[in-house]
C-alpha angles and dihedrals in degrees: 000000000000091000090053091051091050091048091052090048090050092049092050091047092050091048093050092044090051091051090049091051093048092047099047095117117122120258130191119233109200117204132182120292091033095290113156127191120191119205139147114276092240091057091050091050091047092051091048090050092049091048089052092051091048092050091046091054098038099055096056090044091057091046092051091048091051091049092049090051091049091048091052090048093050093046090051090049094055094039098245115147123212115271125219090260093058095053 
């Protein structure tokens, strides 16, 4: 089974690598105030993908932190101390 998983990983890597090679042409990213950044299309796609992953992980992390803060505040309000399971 491990060999099959590694073969699938290799196939995905080769496919993504092939797409990156085929899409290596330069693109212009135009920002505000006439700023222009030139980069290969594959780098731009990779950065957009990484930004999406970061946003997807950051939003739930903030929500969990807010919920933990609210839980501590409510426990303090009712006078319940943390149990050994909560630590």
